N, C-alpha and C positions, 0 to 999 in steps of 0.2 A: 504494500500500500504506500503510495506517495503522499507526502504531507507538505503543506505550505501555510504561511501566515498571510492574512488579508487585512490591510489597514481599514478599520472601521471609522475611527475618528481621532482627532487630535484636539486637546483642550489644555487650558492653563489651570494649574493648581498652586496653592500656597502651601509652603512647607512650614513645619514647626520652627524652622530657623528664620522665618520671615521672608525668605526668598520666594520668587515665583519660578515655576518649572513648567516646561511643555511635556505633556503626557500623551502617549500614543497607545490607543487601544486596538488590539488585533484579535481576530477570530482565527481559530485553527480550522483549516480545510483539509479534506482527504479525498483522494481519488482511489476508488476501489479497483483492485486488479481483476476481480471477478467479472467486472462489467466493461467489456471492451467498448471504447468510445473514442472515435477519431477526433471528436470535438473537445476532448479534455474536460469532461464533466466533473467539477469539484463540488463536494458536499460539505456543509458545516458539521463539525464534530460535537458542538455544544461547549467547547472549551474556549476560554478567552485568556488573553495575556496582556499585561500592561507594562510599558517600559517608558523610561524617560527618553527624550529626543536623542540623548547621547548613547542609548542602548542599555543603560543599567536597568535591571529588572525591579519591578515593584510587586509586592504581595498585596492582595486585596482581601480584607476580611468580609464576613457576611453583612456587615453594616455599611460597606463601601469605603471604609477607611483604608488608605494606601500607606504602605511602609516601604522605604527604600531598603532593599535586601542588604543585610550585614551592617546597617548603620543606626537603626532606630529612628531615623528621620521620618516623620509622619507628614503626609500630604493630604490636602482636602481640596476638592474641586471648588473653585471660587467663582460663582456666577457674576460677581461684580467685575471680574477681569474679562476683557474682551478677547475672544479667540481669533 
């Protein structure tokens, strides 16, 4: 099975350090080997991934709070910031 990431959205978040960050949300897509398709039919897997614009990974808890992996820096989407 082949897999790829598809960019869903990019938005601005405010960090617990007071800085603003660009966050990119991706969905995981997969192409099933059992279904031959010359058009390259990709299907969503139901998994999402969040990263900073520089590629560092964010973990997201069930309340939507984001934490920069390995740092403890917390980010929150800020609707007052224009994307």
